[in-house]
MARNUNU-895381 format. One record per residue (C-alpha): residue in three letters; residue number from 1; x, y, z. Coordinates in steps of 0.05 Angstrom, whole numbers, plus 32768, in hexadecimal, padded with zeros to 4 digits. Example, Ala and Ser with C-alpha at 12.3 -4.5 7.8 and 13.67 -1.06 7.14 Angstrom:
<pts>
PT   type   seq     c1     c2     c3
PT    ALA     1   80F6   7FA6   809C
PT    SER     2   8111   7FEB   808F
</pts>
This chain:
<pts>
PT   type   seq     c1     c2     c3
PT    MET     1   8502   7BFF   822B
PT    ASN     2   8504   7C13   8274
PT    MET     3   854D   7C1B   828A
PT    THR     4   8540   7C34   82D1
PT    ARG     5   8555   7C00   8304
PT    THR     6   8564   7BFD   834E
PT    PRO     7   85A9   7BE5   8366
PT    ILE     8   8589   7BA2   8378
PT    GLN     9   856A   7B9B   8333
PT    ARG    10   85AC   7BB0   8312
PT    THR    11   85D2   7B79   8337
PT    LYS    12   859B   7B47   8325
PT    ASP    13   859F   7B5A   82DC
PT    ILE    14   85EB   7B56   82DD
PT    LYS    15   85E8   7B10   82F9
PT    SER    16   85B4   7AFE   82C5
PT    ILE    17   85DE   7B14   828A
PT    ILE    18   861B   7AF1   82A8
PT    SER    19   85F1   7AB2   82AC
PT    VAL    20   85DF   7ABB   8263
PT    ALA    21   8628   7AC0   8252
PT    GLY    22   8639   7A85   827F
PT    ARG    23   8653   7A8E   82C6
PT    LYS    24   8694   7A67   82BA
PT    PHE    25   869E   7A8A   8277
PT    TRP    26   8696   7ACD   829B
PT    ALA    27   86C4   7AB9   82D4
PT    ASP    28   86FA   7AA3   82A3
PT    ARG    29   86F3   7AE4   827C
PT    LEU    30   86FB   7B0F   82BA
PT    SER    31   8737   7AE6   82D0
PT    ALA    32   8758   7AF0   828D
PT    LEU    33   874A   7B3B   828E
PT    GLN    34   8766   7B41   82D5
PT    ALA    35   87A5   7B1E   82BD
PT    ASN    36   87AC   7B51   8285
PT    VAL    37   87A3   7B8A   82B7
PT    GLY    38   87DE   7B6D   82DD
PT    ALA    39   880A   7B68   82A0
PT    GLY    40   8827   7BAD   82AB
PT    ALA    41   8817   7BEB   82D3
PT    ARG    42   8809   7C18   8297
PT    TYR    43   87ED   7BE5   8267
PT    GLY    44   87C3   7BCA   82A0
PT    LYS    45   87A1   7C0E   82A8
PT    LEU    46   8791   7C0D   825E
PT    VAL    47   8772   7BC8   8264
PT    ALA    48   874A   7BDD   82A1
PT    LYS    49   872F   7C19   827A
PT    ARG    50   871F   7BF1   823C
PT    TYR    51   86FA   7BBB   8263
PT    ALA    52   86DB   7BEA   8296
PT    ALA    53   8695   7BD1   8286
PT    GLU    54   86A8   7B88   8295
PT    PHE    55   86CB   7B9B   82D5
PT    ALA    56   8690   7BC7   82EB
PT    ALA    57   8660   7B8E   82DF
PT    GLU    58   868B   7B60   8309
PT    LYS    59   868D   7B92   8342
PT    CYS    60   8642   7B98   833F
PT    ARG    61   863A   7B4C   8340
PT    LEU    62   8666   7B48   837E
PT    GLY    63   8641   7B81   83A0
PT    ARG    64   867E   7BAD   83A6
PT    GLU    65   867C   7BF9   83AC
PT    MET    66   867D   7C1A   8367
PT    SER    67   868E   7C5F   834E
PT    ALA    68   865B   7C87   8326
PT    LEU    69   867E   7C73   82E6
PT    GLU    70   867E   7C29   82F9
PT    THR    71   8635   7C2E   830D
PT    SER    72   8624   7C4B   82C8
PT    LEU    73   864A   7C14   82A4
PT    ALA    74   862C   7BDD   82D0
PT    SER    75   85E7   7BF8   82BF
PT    ARG    76   85F7   7BF5   8275
PT    VAL    77   860D   7BAC   827C
PT    ALA    78   85D0   7B9C   82A6
PT    GLY    79   85A4   7BB7   826D
PT    LEU    80   85BC   7B7E   8241
PT    SER    81   8591   7B50   826B
PT    ALA    82   8552   7B75   8254
PT    LEU    83   856B   7B72   820D
PT    ASP    84   8573   7B27   8210
PT    ALA    85   852E   7B1F   822F
PT    ARG    86   850A   7B45   81F8
PT    LEU    87   8528   7B1F   81BD
PT    ASN    88   8506   7AE6   8199
PT    ALA    89   8525   7AA1   8198
PT    ALA    90   8552   7AAE   815C
PT    GLY    91   8565   7AF1   8178
PT    LYS    92   857B   7AD3   81BA
PT    VAL    93   85A8   7AA2   8195
PT    ARG    94   85CA   7ADA   816E
PT    PHE    95   85CE   7B08   81AA
PT    ARG    96   85EE   7AD3   81D5
PT    ALA    97   8621   7AC4   819E
PT    ALA    98   8631   7B0E   819B
PT    LEU    99   8638   7B10   81E7
PT    ALA   100   8668   7AD5   81E6
PT    ALA   101   8691   7AF7   81AF
PT    ALA   102   8692   7B38   81D8
PT    LEU   103   86B1   7B11   8212
PT    THR   104   86E7   7AF0   81E9
PT    GLY   105   872D   7B06   81D7
PT    GLU   106   8738   7B50   81CB
PT    ALA   107   86ED   7B5E   81C5
PT    THR   108   86C5   7B86   81F8
PT    LEU   109   867D   7B90   820C
PT    ILE   110   867E   7BD7   81F0
PT    PRO   111   8660   7BC7   81AB
PT    LEU   112   8624   7BA5   81CC
PT    LEU   113   861C   7BDE   81FC
PT    HIS   114   861F   7C0F   81C2
PT    LEU   115   85EA   7BE9   819C
PT    HIS   116   85BC   7BE5   81D8
PT    ARG   117   85C6   7C2F   81E9
PT    THR   118   85B5   7C42   81A1
PT    ALA   119   8574   7C1A   81A7
PT    ILE   120   8562   7C3B   81EA
PT    LEU   121   856D   7C81   81CE
PT    HIS   122   8541   7C75   8192
PT    GLU   123   8509   7C57   81BD
PT    ALA   124   850E   7C94   81EA
PT    ALA   125   8507   7CC0   81AB
PT    GLY   126   84C5   7C9E   8199
PT    PHE   127   84DC   7C68   8169
PT    ASP   128   84C6   7C1F   816A
PT    VAL   129   8507   7BF8   816A
PT    GLN   130   8512   7BB1   8151
PT    PHE   131   8554   7B8D   815A
PT    ALA   132   8553   7B74   8112
PT    GLY   133   859B   7B5E   8113
PT    PHE   134   8590   7B2E   814B
PT    GLU   135   8549   7B18   813C
PT    ASP   136   8549   7B15   80F0
PT    GLY   137   8593   7B0F   80E0
PT    ALA   138   8591   7B52   80BB
PT    PRO   139   85D4   7B72   80A8
PT    PHE   140   85C0   7BB0   80CF
PT    ASP   141   85B3   7BB0   811A
PT    LEU   142   8573   7BD7   8127
PT    LEU   143   8534   7BE6   8101
PT    ILE   144   8513   7C26   811B
PT    THR   145   84CC   7C3E   8109
PT    ARG   146   84A8   7C7E   8119
PT    ASP   147   8468   7C99   80FA
PT    GLY   148   846A   7C64   80C5
PT    VAL   149   84B2   7C73   80AF
PT    THR   150   84E8   7C3E   80B8
PT    ALA   151   8534   7C42   80B8
PT    GLU   152   856D   7C12   80C1
PT    ILE   153   85A5   7C1D   80F4
PT    ALA   154   85E9   7BFB   80EF
PT    CYS   155   8613   7C02   812E
PT    ASP   156   865E   7BFC   812A
PT    THR   157   869A   7C06   8159
PT    LEU   158   86DC   7C22   8141
PT    SER   159   871A   7C24   816C
PT    ALA   160   873F   7C66   816A
PT    GLU   161   877F   7C3C   8165
PT    GLU   162   876D   7C32   811B
PT    GLY   163   877B   7C7B   8110
PT    ARG   164   87BB   7C7E   8139
PT    LEU   165   8802   7C6F   8122
PT    VAL   166   8819   7C68   816A
PT    HIS   167   87E9   7C39   818D
PT    GLN   168   87D9   7C45   81D5
PT    SER   169   87E0   7BFB   81E6
PT    ALA   170   8826   7BF8   81C7
PT    TRP   171   883C   7C38   81EA
PT    MET   172   8824   7C1E   822E
PT    ARG   173   8847   7BDB   8223
PT    LEU   174   8887   7BFF   8210
PT    MET   175   8884   7C29   824F
PT    ASP   176   8879   7BEC   827B
PT    ARG   177   88B5   7BCA   825A
PT    ILE   178   88E3   7C05   8260
PT    ASP   179   88D0   7C1F   82A5
PT    PRO   180   8901   7BF1   82CB
PT    ASP   181   893A   7C04   829C
PT    LEU   182   892C   7C4E   82A4
PT    GLN   183   8929   7C48   82F0
PT    THR   184   896C   7C25   82F1
PT    TRP   185   898A   7C59   82C2
PT    LEU   186   896E   7C92   82EC
PT    SER   187   898E   7C76   832B
PT    ALA   188   89D2   7C7C   8309
PT    HIS   189   89C2   7CBE   82E6
PT    PRO   190   8996   7CE6   8316
PT    GLY   191   8976   7D22   82F6
PT    ARG   192   893B   7D36   82CA
PT    TYR   193   8939   7D1F   8282
PT    LEU   194   890C   7D23   8246
PT    LEU   195   890E   7CF1   820D
PT    LYS   196   88E9   7D0A   81D0
PT    MET   197   88D7   7CD7   819B
PT    THR   198   88BA   7CDF   8156
PT    LEU   199   88A2   7C9D   8139
PT    PRO   200   8894   7CA6   80EE
PT    GLN   201   8880   7C5D   80E6
PT    GLY   202   8856   7C5C   8126
PT    LEU   203   8857   7C28   815D
PT    ARG   204   882D   7BE9   8162
PT    ASP   205   882C   7BAA   818B
PT    ALA   206   882A   7B7B   814F
PT    ALA   207   8869   7B64   812B
PT    ALA   208   8874   7B7E   80E5
PT    ALA   209   8870   7B52   80A7
PT    ASP   210   88BB   7B44   80AC
PT    GLY   211   88B3   7B2B   80F4
PT    THR   212   88D2   7B68   8115
PT    ASN   213   88B0   7B88   8150
PT    ALA   214   88B3   7BD4   8152
PT    LEU   215   88A4   7BD6   819D
PT    ALA   216   88DE   7BA8   81AF
PT    ALA   217   890D   7BCC   817F
PT    LEU   218   88FC   7C11   819B
PT    HIS   219   8907   7BF7   81E2
PT    GLN   220   894B   7BDE   81CF
PT    ARG   221   895D   7C1F   81AC
PT    ILE   222   894C   7C48   81E9
PT    ASN   223   8975   7C1B   8216
PT    THR   224   89B0   7C1E   81E7
PT    MET   225   89AB   7C69   81E2
PT    LEU   226   89AC   7C71   822D
PT    SER   227   89E4   7C3E   8239
PT    THR   228   8A11   7C60   8206
PT    ALA   229   8A01   7CA7   821E
PT    LYS   230   89E8   7CBB   81DA
PT    ARG   231   89BD   7CFA   81D7
PT    SER   232   899A   7CE9   8196
PT    ASP   233   898C   7CAF   8167
PT    HIS   234   8965   7CAE   8127
PT    ASP   235   8952   7C85   80EA
PT    GLU   236   8913   7C7C   80C0
PT    ALA   237   88EE   7C59   80FA
PT    ALA   238   88FC   7C8A   8133
PT    VAL   239   891D   7CCC   8145
PT    LEU   240   8933   7CCE   818E
PT    ARG   241   8950   7D08   81B4
PT    LEU   242   8962   7D0B   81FE
PT    ASP   243   8964   7D4F   8220
PT    PRO   244   8961   7D6A   8267
PT    LEU   245   8919   7D74   827F
PT    MET   246   8911   7DBF   8286
PT    LEU   247   88C6   7DC4   8297
PT    ALA   248   88BA   7DE8   82D9
PT    ALA   249   887E   7DBB   82E7
PT    ALA   250   88AD   7D81   82EF
PT    GLN   251   88AF   7D91   833A
PT    ALA   252   8863   7D93   8340
PT    GLY   253   8856   7D48   8340
PT    GLU   254   8843   7D1A   8307
PT    ASN   255   87FD   7D38   82FB
PT    GLY   256   8818   7D7F   82F5
PT    LEU   257   8851   7D67   82CA
PT    MET   258   8823   7D40   829C
PT    ASN   259   87F5   7D7C   8293
PT    LYS   260   8832   7DA6   8281
PT    LEU   261   884C   7D72   8251
PT    ARG   262   8808   7D6C   8230
PT    HIS   263   8807   7DB7   8225
PT    GLU   264   884F   7DB4   820B
PT    PHE   265   8849   7D79   81DB
PT    GLY   266   8800   7D7C   81C8
PT    PRO   267   87C4   7D4D   81CF
PT    GLU   268   87DF   7D17   819F
PT    ALA   269   8821   7D0C   81C4
PT    ASN   270   882B   7CCB   81EA
PT    LEU   271   8848   7CDC   822E
PT    ALA   272   8866   7CB5   8268
PT    VAL   273   888C   7CC6   82A8
PT    THR   274   88BB   7C99   82CE
PT    GLY   275   88DB   7CAB   8310
PT    ALA   276   8912   7C8F   833C
PT    GLY   277   8928   7CB3   837B
PT    ASN   278   8930   7CFC   8367
PT    GLY   279   8938   7CE9   831E
PT    LEU   280   8902   7CF4   82EA
PT    PHE   281   88FE   7CDA   82A3
PT    VAL   282   88C8   7CF2   8273
PT    LEU   283   88B9   7CD1   8230
PT    ALA   284   8891   7CF5   81FB
PT    ALA   285   8882   7CD4   81B8
PT    ARG   286   885D   7CEA   817A
PT    ALA   287   884E   7CC7   8139
PT    GLY   288   8868   7CE3   80F8
PT    SER   289   8823   7CFD   80E6
PT    GLU   290   87E3   7D11   810A
PT    ASN   291   87B2   7CDD   8122
PT    GLU   292   877B   7CCE   80EF
PT    ILE   293   8743   7CB3   811B
PT    ALA   294   870D   7CD8   80F5
PT    VAL   295   872A   7CC2   80B3
PT    ALA   296   8728   7C79   80CB
PT    MET   297   86DF   7C84   80DD
PT    ARG   298   86D0   7C9F   8097
PT    LYS   299   86F0   7C62   8077
PT    ARG   300   86C8   7C34   80A5
PT    LEU   301   8688   7C58   8093
PT    ALA   302   8696   7C4E   8049
PT    ALA   303   86A0   7C04   8055
PT    LEU   304   8663   7BFC   8082
PT    ALA   305   862E   7C1E   8057
PT    PRO   306   862B   7BEB   801E
PT    THR   307   8633   7BAE   804B
PT    ARG   308   8608   7BBE   8088
PT    LEU   309   85CE   7BE4   8069
PT    THR   310   859D   7BC8   8036
PT    GLY   311   858E   7C09   8011
PT    THR   312   8544   7BFA   8012
PT    ARG   313   8538   7C2A   804C
PT    PRO   314   855C   7C68   8067
PT    GLY   315   859C   7C51   808A
PT    ILE   316   85BE   7C6C   80C8
PT    LEU   317   8606   7C5B   80DA
PT    ALA   318   8610   7C5F   8125
PT    MET   319   865B   7C62   8134
PT    PHE   320   867C   7C58   8177
PT    ILE   321   86C3   7C71   817B
PT    GLU   322   86E7   7C48   81B0
PT    ASP   323   872A   7C4F   81D4
PT    THR   324   872B   7C9B   81D8
PT    ASP   325   873B   7CC4   8216
PT    ARG   326   8711   7D01   822A
PT    LEU   327   8741   7D35   820D
PT    GLU   328   8746   7D10   81CB
PT    TRP   329   86FB   7D08   81C5
PT    THR   330   86EE   7D51   81D7
PT    LEU   331   871E   7D67   81A0
PT    LEU   332   86FE   7D39   816D
PT    ARG   333   86BB   7D58   817D
PT    ASP   334   86CE   7DA0   8188
PT    HIS   335   86FD   7DA5   814C
PT    LEU   336   86C6   7D87   8121
PT    THR   337   86F6   7D52   8108
PT    LEU   338   86C3   7D1A   810C
PT    GLU   339   868E   7D46   80ED
PT    GLY   340   86BB   7D58   80B3
PT    GLU   341   86CA   7D0F   80A2
PT    ALA   342   8682   7CF9   80AC
PT    ARG   343   8668   7D2F   807E
PT    GLN   344   869E   7D1F   804B
PT    PHE   345   8686   7CD6   804C
PT    LEU   346   863E   7CED   8041
PT    THR   347   8654   7D09   7FFD
PT    PHE   348   866E   7CC4   7FE7
PT    PRO   349   8645   7C95   7FBA
PT    GLU   350   8644   7C62   7FF2
PT    ALA   351   861E   7C93   801D
PT    ARG   352   85E2   7C9A   7FEF
PT    ILE   353   85BB   7C68   801B
PT    VAL   354   85D1   7C8A   805C
PT    VAL   355   85A3   7CBE   8079
PT    ALA   356   85CF   7CCD   80B6
PT    VAL   357   860E   7CBC   80DB
PT    THR   358   8614   7CBE   8127
PT    CYS   359   8654   7CBD   8151
PT    ALA   360   865B   7CAC   819B
PT    SER   361   8691   7C96   81CC
PT    ARG   362   8696   7C7B   8212
PT    PHE   363   8689   7CC1   822C
PT    GLU   364   8643   7CBF   820F
PT    LEU   365   863B   7C77   8228
PT    TYR   366   864C   7C8E   826E
PT    ALA   367   8615   7CC3   826C
PT    GLU   368   85D3   7CB9   8290
PT    ILE   369   85AA   7C82   826F
PT    GLY   370   857A   7CA1   823E
PT    THR   371   85A5   7CDE   8231
PT    ASP   372   85B6   7CE8   81E7
PT    SER   373   85F8   7D0C   81E1
PT    ALA   374   8612   7CEC   81A2
PT    MET   375   8623   7D15   8164
PT    ARG   376   85F5   7D0E   8128
PT    PHE   377   8602   7D23   80E0
PT    ARG   378   85C9   7D22   80AF
PT    ASN   379   85D2   7D15   8065
PT    PRO   380   85AC   7D4E   8044
PT    SER   381   85AB   7D2C   8000
PT    HIS   382   8586   7CEE   8018
PT    PRO   383   853C   7CED   8004
PT    ALA   384   8527   7CDF   804C
PT    ALA   385   8552   7D16   806B
PT    LYS   386   8517   7D45   8076
PT    LEU   387   84E5   7D12   808F
PT    ALA   388   84C9   7D2A   80D2
PT    ALA   389   84C0   7CE3   80EA
PT    LEU   390   850B   7CD6   80E7
PT    ALA   391   8520   7D1A   8102
PT    PRO   392   8531   7D03   8149
PT    ALA   393   8561   7CCF   812C
PT    ILE   394   8582   7CF7   80F5
PT    LEU   395   8582   7D42   8103
PT    SER   396   85C9   7D5C   8107
PT    THR   397   85E1   7D6F   814C
PT    MET   398   861C   7D9A   8134
</pts>
């Protein structure tokens, strides 16, 4: 599968895949995404990041100047044209249904790009690759063969939000809602302030079973606290404390301040800064417990193995962890958190048919096409674990 293409070919392939999706369907999708970007300054940035591949493809279609990151993502999307072209008739039908689903609602193109990247990497490693999920309706996605040995690969995408009590989307929406109130308050109370929040029950966009909305309730509590000049407020849902901001970096601009705050409150803290005139208001929130992104992945692996793999061949689960930032992903890798949970899963009964687990994120997707930088964890107890033919796909990288 040759993924080298000139800018002209990339634009041509982008237009081709857009035509496959439907030009009006694509235009309506981009219009809806742009509207979401405009829904709030902070939440809009999160939307732009989440749908960066779609926006990069649109910039490429329009012939606009792109950054290196946008060029990489546009190339990934352009590659879907070659995928569509190589499929049989049944495969094209299933692929186009998957493409339509990826361009609907909260879905993104990322799962399709992950699947395609996984195929490219295995072809580059000397495997023959069949898109069995699309062409044969198999529960797994790819059938790889090398030196007469065959394995199944099931690709899956997990949002890091599933392992967070405080969702990034809810936090950004809260900040957009409360920014105007904080600016008004700062105008009447110039100074530098820090509002520390502990949220034992977390924070999500969705309403609870009883119809209450934690985001709206927290917004109201903060406003009430400020309007009544209270320094603290606490119950089972939140512990709030307002103090003067004493960090020296507060005079060094928002970037310097954010770096200082990150060092002060740790990588899992949710941070925001609002300014008005000479006033500065910092909000720092943490959940009542640590994030469990790797635990969420382990639980997903246990659910995937019996449903996505047949057990008649060695199985590989190729996980894509979405919605992480670079610091978070680096810590998940370097602290061996993902490795620990993946290896724990490989001891479970459900993992008997799994010969390896791989983990990747957008930061691997952004890498040069053909570069394999994903993590792999081999199951040493699987009968096929020592087969030389499978080694490029299953040998542990950590």
